[in-house]
C-alpha positions in Angstrom: 4.4 -20.4 6.1 2.4 -18.6 3.5 -0.7 -20.6 4.6 -0.1 -19.5 8.2 0.2 -15.9 7.1 -3.0 -16.1 5.2 -4.9 -17.6 8.1 -3.5 -15.0 10.5 -4.3 -12.2 8.1 -7.9 -13.4 7.6 -8.3 -13.1 11.4 -6.8 -9.6 11.3 -9.3 -8.6 8.6 -12.2 -9.5 10.8 -10.7 -7.5 13.7 -9.9 -4.6 11.4 -13.5 -4.5 10.1 -14.8 -4.4 13.6 -12.4 -1.7 14.8 -11.9 0.5 11.8 -14.9 2.6 12.7 -13.5 3.3 16.2 -9.8 3.7 15.5 -9.6 7.4 14.5 -6.1 8.7 14.3 -5.6 12.3 13.3 -6.3 12.8 9.6 -3.2 12.5 7.3 -2.5 15.4 5.1 -2.0 14.0 1.6 0.0 16.6 -0.4 -1.8 17.8 -3.6 -0.2 17.0 -6.9 -1.1 16.6 -10.5 -1.0 12.9 -10.2 -3.3 12.9 -7.2 -5.7 15.2 -8.9 -6.0 12.7 -11.8 -6.6 9.8 -9.4 -9.3 11.8 -7.5 -11.0 12.8 -10.7 -11.1 9.2 -11.9 -12.3 7.9 -8.6 -15.1 10.5 -8.2 -16.2 10.2 -11.8 -17.4 6.7 -11.4 -20.5 5.5 -9.5 -18.5 2.4 -8.4 -14.7 2.9 -9.1 -12.7 -0.3 -9.4 -9.4 -0.7 -7.6 -7.0 -3.6 -7.9 -4.3 -4.3 -5.3 -1.1 -6.2 -6.5 1.3 -7.1 -3.7 1.9 -9.5 -0.8 0.9 -9.9 2.8 1.0 -6.2 3.5 -1.8 -5.9 0.9 -3.9 -9.0 1.6 -6.1 -7.6 4.3 -6.5 -4.0 3.0 -9.0 -4.2 0.1 -12.0 -5.3 2.2 -11.4 -2.7 4.9 -10.8 0.0 2.3 -14.1 -0.9 0.6 -16.0 -0.7 4.0 -14.5 2.6 4.8 -15.4 4.0 1.4 -18.9 3.0 1.9 -18.9 4.8 5.3 -18.1 7.9 3.2 -21.0 7.2 0.8 -18.8 5.8 -2.0 -19.3 2.3 -3.3 -16.1 0.7 -4.7 -15.3 -2.5 -6.4 -12.0 -4.0 -5.2 -9.9 -6.9 -6.4 -6.5 -8.3 -5.5 -3.6 -10.3 -6.7 -1.8 -10.7 -3.4 0.4 -13.6 -2.4 2.4 -13.7 0.8 6.1 -13.1 0.3 5.8 -12.2 -3.4 7.7 -9.4 -5.1 6.6 -7.4 -8.1 9.0 -9.3 -10.2 7.0 -12.5 -9.4 3.7 -10.8 -10.2 5.2 -9.4 -13.5 5.9 -13.0 -14.5 2.6 -14.4 -13.2 0.0 -14.8 -15.9 -3.0 -14.7 -13.6 -1.8 -11.3 -12.3 -1.3 -10.0 -15.8 -4.6 -11.3 -16.9 -6.4 -9.7 -14.0 -4.8 -6.3 -14.8 -5.6 -6.6 -18.5 -9.2 -7.9 -18.2 -10.5 -6.5 -14.9 -11.7 -3.1 -16.1 -9.9 -1.3 -13.2 -9.7 2.5 -12.7 -6.7 2.3 -10.3 -4.0 -0.4 -9.9 -2.1 -0.4 -6.7 1.5 -1.7 -6.8 3.1 -2.9 -3.6 6.7 -4.2 -3.4 8.4 -6.3 -0.8 8.7 -4.3 2.4 12.5 -3.9 2.5 13.4 -3.6 -1.2 12.7 0.1 -1.8 15.2 0.9 0.9 18.0 -1.2 -0.7 19.4 0.8 -3.6 21.0 -2.1 -5.6 18.0 -4.4 -5.3 15.7 -1.5 -6.0 17.4 -0.7 -9.3 17.8 -4.3 -10.4 14.8 -6.2 -9.0 12.1 -3.6 -8.4 12.2 -0.9 -11.0 12.0 -3.2 -14.2 8.9 -5.1 -13.0 7.3 -2.0 -11.5 7.6 -0.3 -14.9 6.2 -3.3 -16.7 3.2 -3.6 -14.4 2.6 0.2 -14.5 2.7 0.0 -18.3 0.2 -3.0 -18.2 -2.1 -0.9 -16.0 -2.0 2.1 -18.4 -2.5 -0.1 -21.4 -5.7 -1.5 -19.8 -7.0 2.1 -19.1 -6.1 2.2 -15.4 -4.0 4.6 -13.4 -1.1 2.9 -11.6 -0.1 4.1 -8.1 2.6 3.0 -5.6 1.7 1.8 -2.1 4.4 3.2 0.2 4.6 0.7 3.0 5.9 1.3 6.5 9.2 0.6 8.2 9.5 -2.3 10.6 9.0 -1.6 14.3 12.7 -2.1 15.1 14.2 -1.2 11.8 15.8 -3.6 9.3 17.1 -6.3 11.6 17.8 -8.5 8.5 20.8 -6.2 7.5 22.7 -5.7 10.8 26.0 -5.1 8.9 24.6 -2.7 6.4 22.4 -0.9 8.9 23.9 -1.2 12.4 21.8 0.3 15.2 18.9 0.7 12.9 15.4 1.8 14.0 12.0 2.6 12.7 12.8 6.2 11.8 16.0 5.4 9.9 14.3 2.7 7.9 11.3 4.9 7.2 13.5 7.6 5.7 15.2 5.0 3.4 11.9 3.6 2.3 10.4 7.0 1.7 13.3 8.1 -0.4 13.4 4.8 -2.3 9.7 4.8 -3.1 9.8 8.4 -4.4 12.7 7.7 -6.6 10.9 4.7 -8.0 7.7 6.7 -8.5 9.7 9.2 -10.7 11.4 6.4 -12.6 8.1 4.8 -13.4 6.5 7.8 -14.9 5.7 10.1 -11.9 3.3 7.7 -10.3 1.2 8.8 -7.3 2.6 7.6 -4.0 -0.1 6.5 -1.5 1.7 7.6 1.7 0.8 4.8 4.1 4.3 4.8 5.6 3.9 8.5 6.4 0.8 7.8 8.5 2.6 5.0 10.3 5.6 7.4 11.0 3.2 10.0 12.4 1.6 7.4 14.8 5.1 6.3 15.8 6.2 9.9 16.6 3.1 10.2 18.7 4.0 7.0 20.7 1.2 4.9 19.2 3.3 3.1 16.6 3.7 -0.2 18.4 -0.1 -0.7 18.4 0.0 -0.9 14.6 2.0 -4.2 14.5 1.5 -7.8 15.4 4.2 -9.6 17.4 6.6 -9.9 14.5 7.1 -6.2 14.3 6.5 -6.2 10.6 2.9 -7.2 9.7 -0.1 -4.9 10.6 -2.4 -5.4 13.5 -6.1 -4.6 13.2 -5.3 -1.0 13.9 -2.5 -1.0 11.3 -4.9 -2.4 8.7 -7.5 0.2 9.6 -5.0 3.1 9.4 -3.6 1.8 6.1 -7.1 1.5 4.5 -7.9 5.0 5.8 -4.9 6.5 3.9 -6.1 4.9 0.7 -9.6 6.4 1.3 -8.1 9.9 2.0 -5.8 9.7 -1.0 -8.4 8.6 -3.5 -11.5 10.4 -2.3 -9.8 13.7 -1.8 -10.5 16.7 0.4 -14.1 17.3 1.4 -15.2 13.7 1.0 -12.9 11.8 3.3 -12.9 14.2 6.2 
């Protein structure tokens, strides 16, 4: 299954690269904050800032498109990734290659992405997400990088894996749970910056364009979803005046 996901996502990366210059949703307003100011300052201070993505299939196709979009704004960037389909942050925190990459890669920013449902599940978030997220954030800081959290999107039809816990669920209800869970986790892990990808997907959904962001499974991103996701990272890291 992981091999199938990887092959499919490789195809989506090609499509995303080809369409990312033509898919132009309205600009997302990323709220100013002290954490974001630090990230922007670090990103702009380097001729070629370095960004590492740690996560799973929601992250696999993003770095290449992010790098291409940065170049379109006149900013070169070095990207790396430790991304394995279906993996949690707990698995990465116990995975020596991920830890070695964080410690030895000379990164400016390390992006942490958890399993898509976990931030919205309070018990699992507390027990399975927060400890490894704190560990990985500490590893990033010790290596001189700024850790940030990647807020992913809700599934197209809500959390269908938990029909008893969330009966009659939908995108909007799941989005609210994810948003709240990610922001709680960000505070618990040292007031980390949240990259609000899920907010951009929610905006597109409110404007009746959300279904175009998914492939058939209603979970993984289409070429448009990848392009939008990468754009949010560009807008968050480059800051006002550079990404518009």
